[in-house]
LUMGU-643563 format. One record per residue (C-alpha): y negated, x negated, z negated; residue number from 0; residue in one letter. Coordinates in steps of 0.5 Angstrom, whole numbers. Layout:
+-------+-------+-------+-----+----+
:     y :     x :     z :   i : aa :
+-------+-------+-------+-----+----+
:     Y :     X :     Z : NUM :  A :
...
+-------+-------+-------+-----+----+
% end
This chain:
+-------+-------+-------+-----+----+
:     y :     x :     z :   i : aa :
+-------+-------+-------+-----+----+
:  -296 :  -114 :  -385 :   0 :  M :
:  -288 :  -114 :  -384 :   1 :  K :
:  -283 :  -110 :  -381 :   2 :  F :
:  -276 :  -109 :  -379 :   3 :  R :
:  -276 :  -107 :  -372 :   4 :  L :
:  -273 :  -110 :  -366 :   5 :  S :
:  -277 :  -112 :  -360 :   6 :  L :
:  -275 :  -105 :  -356 :   7 :  L :
:  -278 :  -101 :  -362 :   8 :  T :
:  -284 :  -105 :  -362 :   9 :  I :
:  -286 :  -104 :  -355 :  10 :  I :
:  -284 :   -96 :  -356 :  11 :  L :
:  -289 :   -96 :  -362 :  12 :  L :
:  -294 :  -100 :  -358 :  13 :  A :
:  -295 :   -95 :  -352 :  14 :  C :
:  -293 :   -89 :  -356 :  15 :  T :
:  -297 :   -89 :  -363 :  16 :  C :
:  -305 :   -88 :  -364 :  17 :  V :
:  -307 :   -94 :  -369 :  18 :  M :
:  -311 :   -94 :  -375 :  19 :  A :
:  -313 :   -87 :  -375 :  20 :  Q :
:  -308 :   -80 :  -375 :  21 :  Q :
:  -308 :   -76 :  -370 :  22 :  T :
:  -306 :   -68 :  -370 :  23 :  G :
:  -308 :   -61 :  -368 :  24 :  I :
:  -315 :   -60 :  -370 :  25 :  S :
:  -317 :   -53 :  -371 :  26 :  T :
:  -324 :   -55 :  -367 :  27 :  T :
:  -320 :   -58 :  -362 :  28 :  A :
:  -321 :   -56 :  -354 :  29 :  E :
:  -316 :   -52 :  -352 :  30 :  H :
:  -312 :   -53 :  -345 :  31 :  I :
:  -307 :   -49 :  -342 :  32 :  V :
:  -300 :   -52 :  -339 :  33 :  W :
:  -296 :   -48 :  -334 :  34 :  P :
:  -289 :   -46 :  -335 :  35 :  I :
:  -284 :   -47 :  -330 :  36 :  D :
:  -276 :   -45 :  -330 :  37 :  T :
:  -272 :   -51 :  -328 :  38 :  V :
:  -264 :   -50 :  -328 :  39 :  N :
:  -265 :   -44 :  -332 :  40 :  G :
:  -269 :   -47 :  -337 :  41 :  K :
:  -277 :   -46 :  -339 :  42 :  A :
:  -281 :   -52 :  -338 :  43 :  V :
:  -288 :   -54 :  -339 :  44 :  Y :
:  -291 :   -58 :  -333 :  45 :  K :
:  -295 :   -63 :  -337 :  46 :  Y :
:  -300 :   -68 :  -334 :  47 :  T :
:  -300 :   -74 :  -337 :  48 :  V :
:  -307 :   -75 :  -340 :  49 :  E :
:  -311 :   -82 :  -342 :  50 :  K :
:  -309 :   -86 :  -348 :  51 :  S :
:  -303 :   -82 :  -350 :  52 :  I :
:  -296 :   -84 :  -351 :  53 :  G :
:  -289 :   -81 :  -351 :  54 :  L :
:  -289 :   -80 :  -359 :  55 :  Y :
:  -295 :   -76 :  -359 :  56 :  R :
:  -293 :   -72 :  -353 :  57 :  V :
:  -287 :   -70 :  -357 :  58 :  S :
:  -291 :   -69 :  -363 :  59 :  K :
:  -296 :   -64 :  -359 :  60 :  N :
:  -290 :   -60 :  -356 :  61 :  F :
:  -286 :   -60 :  -362 :  62 :  G :
:  -279 :   -63 :  -358 :  63 :  V :
:  -276 :   -70 :  -359 :  64 :  T :
:  -278 :   -76 :  -355 :  65 :  Q :
:  -270 :   -76 :  -353 :  66 :  E :
:  -271 :   -69 :  -350 :  67 :  E :
:  -277 :   -71 :  -346 :  68 :  I :
:  -273 :   -77 :  -343 :  69 :  L :
:  -267 :   -73 :  -341 :  70 :  T :
:  -272 :   -68 :  -337 :  71 :  W :
:  -276 :   -75 :  -335 :  72 :  N :
:  -270 :   -80 :  -334 :  73 :  P :
:  -275 :   -85 :  -330 :  74 :  Q :
:  -279 :   -85 :  -336 :  75 :  L :
:  -274 :   -90 :  -339 :  76 :  R :
:  -276 :   -96 :  -335 :  77 :  E :
:  -283 :   -95 :  -334 :  78 :  R :
:  -286 :   -91 :  -339 :  79 :  G :
:  -292 :   -86 :  -338 :  80 :  L :
:  -297 :   -86 :  -332 :  81 :  H :
:  -303 :   -83 :  -333 :  82 :  V :
:  -304 :   -76 :  -329 :  83 :  D :
:  -297 :   -76 :  -327 :  84 :  E :
:  -293 :   -69 :  -328 :  85 :  V :
:  -287 :   -69 :  -333 :  86 :  I :
:  -283 :   -64 :  -335 :  87 :  L :
:  -282 :   -62 :  -343 :  88 :  I :
:  -278 :   -56 :  -345 :  89 :  P :
:  -281 :   -50 :  -348 :  90 :  V :
:  -278 :   -50 :  -355 :  91 :  V :
:  -280 :   -42 :  -356 :  92 :  N :
:  -280 :   -39 :  -350 :  93 :  Q :
:  -286 :   -34 :  -349 :  94 :  P :
:  -286 :   -28 :  -345 :  95 :  S :
:  -292 :   -30 :  -341 :  96 :  T :
:  -291 :   -36 :  -336 :  97 :  T :
:  -297 :   -39 :  -339 :  98 :  I :
:  -297 :   -42 :  -346 :  99 :  Q :
:  -303 :   -45 :  -350 : 100 :  E :
:  -303 :   -52 :  -353 : 101 :  V :
:  -308 :   -55 :  -356 : 102 :  K :
:  -311 :   -62 :  -354 : 103 :  Q :
:  -310 :   -67 :  -360 : 104 :  P :
:  -317 :   -70 :  -362 : 105 :  Q :
:  -318 :   -76 :  -367 : 106 :  P :
:  -320 :   -74 :  -374 : 107 :  Q :
:  -325 :   -77 :  -378 : 108 :  P :
:  -323 :   -82 :  -382 : 109 :  Q :
:  -325 :   -81 :  -390 : 110 :  P :
:  -330 :   -85 :  -393 : 111 :  Q :
:  -327 :   -90 :  -398 : 112 :  P :
:  -329 :   -89 :  -406 : 113 :  Q :
:  -334 :   -93 :  -409 : 114 :  S :
:  -330 :   -99 :  -412 : 115 :  Q :
:  -331 :  -107 :  -412 : 116 :  P :
:  -331 :  -110 :  -406 : 117 :  S :
:  -325 :  -115 :  -407 : 118 :  E :
:  -321 :  -108 :  -408 : 119 :  V :
:  -323 :  -106 :  -402 : 120 :  K :
:  -322 :  -112 :  -398 : 121 :  K :
:  -315 :  -112 :  -400 : 122 :  D :
:  -313 :  -105 :  -400 : 123 :  T :
:  -309 :  -106 :  -393 : 124 :  V :
:  -303 :  -109 :  -398 : 125 :  Q :
:  -302 :  -102 :  -401 : 126 :  T :
:  -301 :   -98 :  -395 : 127 :  Q :
:  -295 :   -96 :  -392 : 128 :  P :
:  -291 :  -101 :  -388 : 129 :  V :
:  -290 :   -97 :  -382 : 130 :  E :
:  -298 :   -96 :  -382 : 131 :  K :
:  -299 :  -104 :  -383 : 132 :  Q :
:  -294 :  -105 :  -377 : 133 :  V :
:  -297 :  -100 :  -372 : 134 :  L :
:  -304 :  -103 :  -373 : 135 :  T :
:  -302 :  -110 :  -372 : 136 :  I :
:  -298 :  -108 :  -366 : 137 :  V :
:  -303 :  -104 :  -363 : 138 :  Q :
:  -308 :  -110 :  -363 : 139 :  M :
:  -302 :  -114 :  -359 : 140 :  V :
:  -300 :  -109 :  -354 : 141 :  H :
:  -307 :  -105 :  -353 : 142 :  E :
:  -307 :  -106 :  -345 : 143 :  Q :
:  -300 :  -104 :  -344 : 144 :  R :
:  -299 :   -98 :  -340 : 145 :  K :
:  -291 :   -97 :  -340 : 146 :  D :
:  -285 :   -96 :  -345 : 147 :  S :
:  -278 :   -97 :  -346 : 148 :  I :
:  -273 :   -93 :  -350 : 149 :  Q :
:  -271 :   -96 :  -357 : 150 :  P :
:  -264 :   -98 :  -358 : 151 :  Q :
:  -260 :   -97 :  -364 : 152 :  P :
:  -260 :  -103 :  -369 : 153 :  F :
:  -257 :  -104 :  -375 : 154 :  V :
:  -257 :  -110 :  -380 : 155 :  L :
:  -251 :  -114 :  -382 : 156 :  G :
:  -250 :  -119 :  -386 : 157 :  E :
:  -250 :  -125 :  -380 : 158 :  D :
:  -257 :  -122 :  -379 : 159 :  A :
:  -262 :  -128 :  -379 : 160 :  I :
:  -269 :  -126 :  -383 : 161 :  R :
:  -275 :  -129 :  -379 : 162 :  L :
:  -282 :  -129 :  -382 : 163 :  A :
:  -288 :  -130 :  -378 : 164 :  L :
:  -294 :  -131 :  -382 : 165 :  M :
:  -300 :  -132 :  -377 : 166 :  L :
:  -308 :  -131 :  -378 : 167 :  P :
:  -309 :  -124 :  -373 : 168 :  L :
:  -314 :  -121 :  -377 : 169 :  Q :
:  -312 :  -114 :  -375 : 170 :  A :
:  -316 :  -111 :  -380 : 171 :  K :
:  -322 :  -115 :  -379 : 172 :  A :
:  -329 :  -111 :  -377 : 173 :  T :
:  -332 :  -118 :  -374 : 174 :  D :
:  -326 :  -121 :  -371 : 175 :  R :
:  -326 :  -128 :  -369 : 176 :  D :
:  -324 :  -128 :  -362 : 177 :  Q :
:  -321 :  -135 :  -363 : 178 :  S :
:  -315 :  -132 :  -366 : 179 :  M :
:  -313 :  -129 :  -359 : 180 :  D :
:  -309 :  -135 :  -358 : 181 :  R :
:  -305 :  -133 :  -364 : 182 :  F :
:  -303 :  -126 :  -361 : 183 :  Y :
:  -301 :  -130 :  -355 : 184 :  D :
:  -296 :  -134 :  -360 : 185 :  F :
:  -293 :  -127 :  -363 : 186 :  Y :
:  -292 :  -125 :  -356 : 187 :  A :
:  -288 :  -131 :  -354 : 188 :  G :
:  -284 :  -130 :  -361 : 189 :  A :
:  -282 :  -123 :  -360 : 190 :  L :
:  -279 :  -125 :  -353 : 191 :  L :
:  -275 :  -131 :  -356 : 192 :  A :
:  -273 :  -126 :  -361 : 193 :  V :
:  -271 :  -121 :  -356 : 194 :  N :
:  -267 :  -126 :  -352 : 195 :  D :
:  -263 :  -127 :  -358 : 196 :  L :
:  -262 :  -120 :  -359 : 197 :  Q :
:  -260 :  -119 :  -352 : 198 :  Q :
:  -254 :  -124 :  -353 : 199 :  A :
:  -252 :  -121 :  -359 : 200 :  G :
:  -255 :  -124 :  -365 : 201 :  Q :
:  -258 :  -119 :  -371 : 202 :  Q :
:  -265 :  -121 :  -373 : 203 :  I :
:  -270 :  -118 :  -378 : 204 :  E :
:  -277 :  -120 :  -376 : 205 :  V :
:  -283 :  -120 :  -382 : 206 :  Q :
:  -290 :  -120 :  -379 : 207 :  V :
:  -295 :  -122 :  -385 : 208 :  Y :
:  -303 :  -122 :  -382 : 209 :  D :
:  -305 :  -128 :  -387 : 210 :  I :
:  -312 :  -128 :  -383 : 211 :  E :
:  -316 :  -134 :  -385 : 212 :  K :
:  -316 :  -134 :  -392 : 213 :  S :
:  -311 :  -137 :  -398 : 214 :  A :
:  -312 :  -131 :  -402 : 215 :  K :
:  -309 :  -127 :  -396 : 216 :  R :
:  -303 :  -132 :  -396 : 217 :  M :
:  -302 :  -132 :  -403 : 218 :  A :
:  -302 :  -125 :  -403 : 219 :  M :
:  -297 :  -125 :  -398 : 220 :  A :
:  -292 :  -130 :  -402 : 221 :  Q :
:  -292 :  -125 :  -407 : 222 :  Q :
:  -288 :  -120 :  -403 : 223 :  E :
:  -280 :  -120 :  -405 : 224 :  S :
:  -278 :  -119 :  -398 : 225 :  K :
:  -281 :  -126 :  -396 : 226 :  L :
:  -277 :  -129 :  -401 : 227 :  K :
:  -271 :  -127 :  -397 : 228 :  T :
:  -273 :  -130 :  -391 : 229 :  A :
:  -268 :  -135 :  -387 : 230 :  D :
:  -274 :  -138 :  -383 : 231 :  I :
:  -282 :  -138 :  -384 : 232 :  I :
:  -286 :  -140 :  -378 : 233 :  I :
:  -293 :  -140 :  -379 : 234 :  G :
:  -300 :  -142 :  -383 : 235 :  S :
:  -306 :  -145 :  -380 : 236 :  A :
:  -311 :  -147 :  -384 : 237 :  Y :
:  -310 :  -153 :  -389 : 238 :  A :
:  -311 :  -148 :  -395 : 239 :  P :
:  -305 :  -144 :  -392 : 240 :  Q :
:  -301 :  -150 :  -390 : 241 :  V :
:  -301 :  -152 :  -398 : 242 :  T :
:  -299 :  -146 :  -400 : 243 :  L :
:  -293 :  -145 :  -395 : 244 :  A :
:  -291 :  -152 :  -397 : 245 :  A :
:  -290 :  -150 :  -405 : 246 :  E :
:  -287 :  -144 :  -403 : 247 :  M :
:  -282 :  -148 :  -398 : 248 :  A :
:  -281 :  -152 :  -404 : 249 :  A :
:  -280 :  -146 :  -410 : 250 :  K :
:  -275 :  -142 :  -406 : 251 :  D :
:  -272 :  -147 :  -401 : 252 :  S :
:  -274 :  -143 :  -395 : 253 :  I :
:  -274 :  -147 :  -388 : 254 :  L :
:  -281 :  -147 :  -387 : 255 :  T :
:  -284 :  -149 :  -380 : 256 :  L :
:  -292 :  -151 :  -380 : 257 :  I :
:  -293 :  -150 :  -372 : 258 :  P :
:  -301 :  -151 :  -372 : 259 :  F :
:  -302 :  -157 :  -376 : 260 :  S :
:  -301 :  -165 :  -376 : 261 :  S :
:  -302 :  -166 :  -383 : 262 :  S :
:  -297 :  -162 :  -388 : 263 :  V :
:  -298 :  -164 :  -395 : 264 :  P :
:  -291 :  -165 :  -398 : 265 :  G :
:  -288 :  -166 :  -392 : 266 :  I :
:  -285 :  -173 :  -395 : 267 :  D :
:  -282 :  -170 :  -401 : 268 :  T :
:  -280 :  -163 :  -399 : 269 :  I :
:  -274 :  -163 :  -395 : 270 :  P :
:  -275 :  -155 :  -392 : 271 :  Y :
:  -281 :  -157 :  -389 : 272 :  L :
:  -281 :  -158 :  -381 : 273 :  L :
:  -288 :  -160 :  -378 : 274 :  Q :
:  -289 :  -159 :  -370 : 275 :  F :
:  -294 :  -163 :  -369 : 276 :  N :
:  -294 :  -170 :  -369 : 277 :  P :
:  -298 :  -174 :  -374 : 278 :  T :
:  -303 :  -178 :  -370 : 279 :  S :
:  -300 :  -185 :  -373 : 280 :  Y :
:  -293 :  -182 :  -369 : 281 :  T :
:  -297 :  -181 :  -363 : 282 :  E :
:  -301 :  -188 :  -363 : 283 :  A :
:  -294 :  -192 :  -365 : 284 :  Q :
:  -291 :  -189 :  -359 : 285 :  Q :
:  -297 :  -191 :  -354 : 286 :  L :
:  -297 :  -197 :  -357 : 287 :  A :
:  -289 :  -198 :  -355 : 288 :  N :
:  -291 :  -196 :  -348 : 289 :  Y :
:  -296 :  -201 :  -347 : 290 :  L :
:  -292 :  -206 :  -350 : 291 :  A :
:  -287 :  -205 :  -345 : 292 :  E :
:  -293 :  -205 :  -339 : 293 :  Q :
:  -297 :  -210 :  -342 : 294 :  K :
:  -296 :  -214 :  -335 : 295 :  E :
:  -299 :  -208 :  -331 : 296 :  Q :
:  -304 :  -205 :  -335 : 297 :  I :
:  -310 :  -208 :  -339 : 298 :  H :
:  -313 :  -204 :  -345 : 299 :  C :
:  -321 :  -204 :  -345 : 300 :  V :
:  -324 :  -201 :  -351 : 301 :  L :
:  -330 :  -198 :  -352 : 302 :  I :
:  -334 :  -201 :  -358 : 303 :  E :
:  -337 :  -196 :  -363 : 304 :  S :
:  -339 :  -196 :  -370 : 305 :  P :
:  -333 :  -195 :  -374 : 306 :  E :
:  -335 :  -189 :  -378 : 307 :  Q :
:  -336 :  -185 :  -371 : 308 :  D :
:  -328 :  -186 :  -369 : 309 :  I :
:  -324 :  -181 :  -370 : 310 :  P :
:  -317 :  -182 :  -374 : 311 :  E :
:  -313 :  -181 :  -367 : 312 :  S :
:  -317 :  -187 :  -364 : 313 :  V :
:  -317 :  -191 :  -370 : 314 :  Q :
:  -309 :  -191 :  -371 : 315 :  Q :
:  -309 :  -193 :  -363 : 316 :  I :
:  -313 :  -199 :  -365 : 317 :  R :
:  -308 :  -201 :  -371 : 318 :  H :
:  -302 :  -200 :  -367 : 319 :  A :
:  -305 :  -204 :  -361 : 320 :  L :
:  -306 :  -210 :  -367 : 321 :  D :
:  -299 :  -209 :  -370 : 322 :  E :
:  -296 :  -210 :  -363 : 323 :  Q :
:  -300 :  -215 :  -362 : 324 :  Q :
:  -303 :  -212 :  -355 : 325 :  I :
:  -309 :  -216 :  -353 : 326 :  A :
:  -315 :  -211 :  -351 : 327 :  Y :
:  -322 :  -212 :  -348 : 328 :  A :
:  -328 :  -209 :  -351 : 329 :  T :
:  -334 :  -206 :  -348 : 330 :  T :
:  -340 :  -202 :  -349 : 331 :  T :
:  -343 :  -195 :  -347 : 332 :  I :
:  -349 :  -199 :  -344 : 333 :  H :
:  -345 :  -203 :  -340 : 334 :  A :
:  -342 :  -197 :  -337 : 335 :  I :
:  -348 :  -194 :  -336 : 336 :  L :
:  -351 :  -200 :  -333 : 337 :  T :
:  -345 :  -202 :  -329 : 338 :  D :
:  -344 :  -208 :  -332 : 339 :  S :
:  -338 :  -207 :  -335 : 340 :  M :
:  -334 :  -212 :  -330 : 341 :  S :
:  -333 :  -218 :  -335 : 342 :  A :
:  -328 :  -213 :  -339 : 343 :  A :
:  -324 :  -212 :  -333 : 344 :  L :
:  -319 :  -215 :  -330 : 345 :  R :
:  -317 :  -216 :  -322 : 346 :  D :
:  -310 :  -214 :  -320 : 347 :  S :
:  -308 :  -210 :  -326 : 348 :  V :
:  -309 :  -203 :  -328 : 349 :  E :
:  -315 :  -203 :  -333 : 350 :  N :
:  -314 :  -197 :  -338 : 351 :  L :
:  -320 :  -195 :  -341 : 352 :  I :
:  -320 :  -192 :  -349 : 353 :  L :
:  -326 :  -188 :  -351 : 354 :  F :
:  -327 :  -186 :  -358 : 355 :  N :
:  -327 :  -178 :  -357 : 356 :  T :
:  -323 :  -173 :  -357 : 357 :  E :
:  -327 :  -169 :  -353 : 358 :  R :
:  -328 :  -170 :  -345 : 359 :  F :
:  -335 :  -167 :  -345 : 360 :  S :
:  -337 :  -173 :  -349 : 361 :  N :
:  -335 :  -177 :  -343 : 362 :  L :
:  -339 :  -173 :  -337 : 363 :  Q :
:  -345 :  -178 :  -337 : 364 :  A :
:  -341 :  -185 :  -336 : 365 :  V :
:  -335 :  -181 :  -331 : 366 :  M :
:  -339 :  -183 :  -325 : 367 :  P :
:  -340 :  -190 :  -327 : 368 :  H :
:  -332 :  -191 :  -328 : 369 :  L :
:  -331 :  -187 :  -321 : 370 :  L :
:  -336 :  -192 :  -318 : 371 :  A :
:  -333 :  -198 :  -321 : 372 :  A :
:  -326 :  -196 :  -318 : 373 :  R :
:  -328 :  -199 :  -312 : 374 :  T :
:  -327 :  -206 :  -314 : 375 :  N :
:  -322 :  -205 :  -320 : 376 :  Y :
:  -316 :  -200 :  -322 : 377 :  R :
:  -318 :  -196 :  -327 : 378 :  I :
:  -315 :  -191 :  -331 : 379 :  S :
:  -317 :  -187 :  -337 : 380 :  L :
:  -313 :  -186 :  -344 : 381 :  L :
:  -313 :  -178 :  -344 : 382 :  S :
:  -311 :  -172 :  -348 : 383 :  R :
:  -306 :  -167 :  -346 : 384 :  Y :
:  -312 :  -161 :  -347 : 385 :  S :
:  -316 :  -165 :  -341 : 386 :  W :
:  -311 :  -163 :  -336 : 387 :  Q :
:  -316 :  -157 :  -334 : 388 :  K :
:  -322 :  -162 :  -332 : 389 :  E :
:  -323 :  -165 :  -326 : 390 :  K :
:  -322 :  -173 :  -328 : 391 :  I :
:  -321 :  -176 :  -321 : 392 :  L :
:  -317 :  -182 :  -323 : 393 :  M :
:  -310 :  -184 :  -326 : 394 :  P :
:  -309 :  -182 :  -333 : 395 :  T :
:  -305 :  -184 :  -339 : 396 :  V :
:  -304 :  -179 :  -345 : 397 :  Y :
:  -299 :  -178 :  -351 : 398 :  A :
:  -296 :  -171 :  -351 : 399 :  T :
:  -290 :  -166 :  -354 : 400 :  I :
:  -292 :  -162 :  -348 : 401 :  F :
:  -289 :  -162 :  -341 : 402 :  H :
:  -293 :  -165 :  -336 : 403 :  S :
:  -293 :  -159 :  -332 : 404 :  D :
:  -291 :  -153 :  -335 : 405 :  S :
:  -294 :  -148 :  -329 : 406 :  T :
:  -287 :  -147 :  -327 : 407 :  S :
:  -284 :  -144 :  -333 : 408 :  I :
:  -279 :  -139 :  -329 : 409 :  G :
:  -279 :  -133 :  -327 : 410 :  E :
:  -275 :  -129 :  -332 : 411 :  T :
:  -280 :  -131 :  -338 : 412 :  Y :
:  -286 :  -129 :  -334 : 413 :  Q :
:  -283 :  -122 :  -331 : 414 :  Q :
:  -281 :  -121 :  -339 : 415 :  S :
:  -288 :  -123 :  -341 : 416 :  F :
:  -291 :  -119 :  -335 : 417 :  D :
:  -287 :  -113 :  -337 : 418 :  R :
:  -288 :  -112 :  -344 : 419 :  Y :
:  -295 :  -115 :  -345 : 420 :  F :
:  -301 :  -113 :  -341 : 421 :  H :
:  -307 :  -118 :  -343 : 422 :  H :
:  -309 :  -124 :  -341 : 423 :  S :
:  -308 :  -130 :  -344 : 424 :  L :
:  -313 :  -134 :  -348 : 425 :  S :
:  -310 :  -140 :  -348 : 426 :  S :
:  -308 :  -145 :  -343 : 427 :  L :
:  -307 :  -152 :  -345 : 428 :  Y :
:  -302 :  -151 :  -349 : 429 :  P :
:  -300 :  -144 :  -347 : 430 :  R :
:  -299 :  -141 :  -354 : 431 :  Y :
:  -294 :  -135 :  -352 : 432 :  D :
:  -290 :  -141 :  -349 : 433 :  L :
:  -291 :  -144 :  -356 : 434 :  L :
:  -289 :  -138 :  -360 : 435 :  G :
:  -283 :  -137 :  -355 : 436 :  Y :
:  -281 :  -145 :  -356 : 437 :  D :
:  -281 :  -146 :  -363 : 438 :  L :
:  -278 :  -139 :  -365 : 439 :  T :
:  -272 :  -140 :  -360 : 440 :  H :
:  -271 :  -147 :  -363 : 441 :  H :
:  -272 :  -145 :  -370 : 442 :  M :
:  -267 :  -139 :  -369 : 443 :  L :
:  -262 :  -143 :  -366 : 444 :  Q :
:  -262 :  -148 :  -371 : 445 :  L :
:  -261 :  -143 :  -377 : 446 :  S :
:  -255 :  -139 :  -373 : 447 :  I :
:  -252 :  -146 :  -373 : 448 :  R :
:  -254 :  -149 :  -380 : 449 :  L :
:  -250 :  -142 :  -383 : 450 :  R :
:  -244 :  -145 :  -380 : 451 :  Q :
:  -243 :  -151 :  -385 : 452 :  T :
:  -246 :  -154 :  -391 : 453 :  S :
:  -244 :  -161 :  -390 : 454 :  D :
:  -250 :  -165 :  -391 : 455 :  V :
:  -249 :  -170 :  -386 : 456 :  A :
:  -247 :  -165 :  -381 : 457 :  E :
:  -253 :  -160 :  -382 : 458 :  R :
:  -258 :  -166 :  -382 : 459 :  E :
:  -255 :  -167 :  -375 : 460 :  T :
:  -256 :  -160 :  -373 : 461 :  I :
:  -263 :  -161 :  -375 : 462 :  L :
:  -264 :  -167 :  -370 : 463 :  R :
:  -262 :  -163 :  -364 : 464 :  T :
:  -267 :  -165 :  -359 : 465 :  P :
:  -270 :  -159 :  -355 : 466 :  Y :
:  -273 :  -158 :  -349 : 467 :  K :
:  -277 :  -151 :  -348 : 468 :  G :
:  -281 :  -148 :  -343 : 469 :  L :
:  -287 :  -152 :  -345 : 470 :  Q :
:  -285 :  -156 :  -351 : 471 :  S :
:  -281 :  -162 :  -353 : 472 :  Y :
:  -278 :  -162 :  -360 : 473 :  I :
:  -274 :  -167 :  -364 : 474 :  Q :
:  -274 :  -167 :  -371 : 475 :  F :
:  -273 :  -173 :  -375 : 476 :  E :
:  -273 :  -174 :  -383 : 477 :  H :
:  -280 :  -176 :  -386 : 478 :  V :
:  -277 :  -181 :  -392 : 479 :  G :
:  -270 :  -180 :  -395 : 480 :  E :
:  -272 :  -174 :  -398 : 481 :  N :
:  -277 :  -171 :  -394 : 482 :  G :
:  -278 :  -166 :  -390 : 483 :  G :
:  -278 :  -167 :  -382 : 484 :  W :
:  -283 :  -169 :  -377 : 485 :  E :
:  -283 :  -168 :  -369 : 486 :  N :
:  -283 :  -174 :  -366 : 487 :  K :
:  -281 :  -172 :  -358 : 488 :  A :
:  -287 :  -175 :  -356 : 489 :  V :
:  -287 :  -177 :  -349 : 490 :  H :
:  -292 :  -182 :  -345 : 491 :  I :
:  -295 :  -179 :  -339 : 492 :  I :
:  -298 :  -183 :  -333 : 493 :  H :
:  -300 :  -179 :  -328 : 494 :  Q :
+-------+-------+-------+-----+----+
% end
């Protein structure tokens, strides 16, 4: 799915169109009459706004333009339609009576698809007109929205930045995975970033491709000739899709940001690839550097477990500690549960406990024992950014590319989000809307600056430009001499 609309146009479409079905004047529809009044010498309907109807549909039902409606009701430019409010609509052909009959629009039954192979039916969305694809995806994102704003004229020039978003939105799926909601959050934040730069005068063309969760949909989207003209591609989430994205970046020389994966094939050989999530090796190295600096104040205690049960991220930490020659003690889950772990702990320093897990739920059984041990020892926990929502009740240390506290994101952003998107967030640590905003804003700024020079050294300096967004830290560094770029802005938070 793709489109060439500014955010303002998108918002209006979201509010005024009925998606995935055509609504019109049905010969069997219920009839409703609306009173006619005379205002400033002109006959107008006094129309009571109905539920789930937008400005576009009202204009079509009454045979007038949206601008004519807004002229008679200027308050709608800022806040859109409200259910049950009475608005004025000019009468196109004034009748001889004071009452005109207008038929209430009813959804038309969807035609049943003709019998054809299942694979063909599954992919027919690709042959639909772009406008219908756009309306479907926008409806899914903005379905809770109640108001609208007037679109502004927008004509692309040669300096326009062409941005493609490739996200697993599953807009057409009948059994849609609700975990995909976080990608709608990402999409919303990306649109707000686009809008900010458009308001500053930068022309931006946005293409949106719903790649669902399959490599096949990703491959189909990559066949679109329009995608090959993009300046920036942001997206792809699952391993097979990431592989295809890397191949396209190499083939078509398009700057491609992978936002959701810490394992990007080709990152060491394809200079057009950018990886937002650092590898577990990068995070482990940063943590080891921090602990090396704090080795007089922090004593590490590792929980022993069979090697095959240890996630790669924990293995990398162990290897990094060994490389840095940082001494550590070991103990067991059994020792913690029996309150006999004192042999591994030290007095007068902070004992940092390193578990072999990435899930806080796996620690529930031992946490009371660790808390009890804090009466005699200083104990902290090697944590994860995603564990912030948990009540850990002890000091924590963790590596992150996100701010330690992103709750104060600024009134301007929050007001914009609340104005355009009236749906609750499905993600918190991290917030995917903030992630979408930060990555899109940074990539668009990089693209603008890269266009201003062809000097290789200067372009590399631009790509290394650090960025502190609403939620994210970003500092791209080269992966190998001729490779791509990995975000290495890893911070160690001790709180």
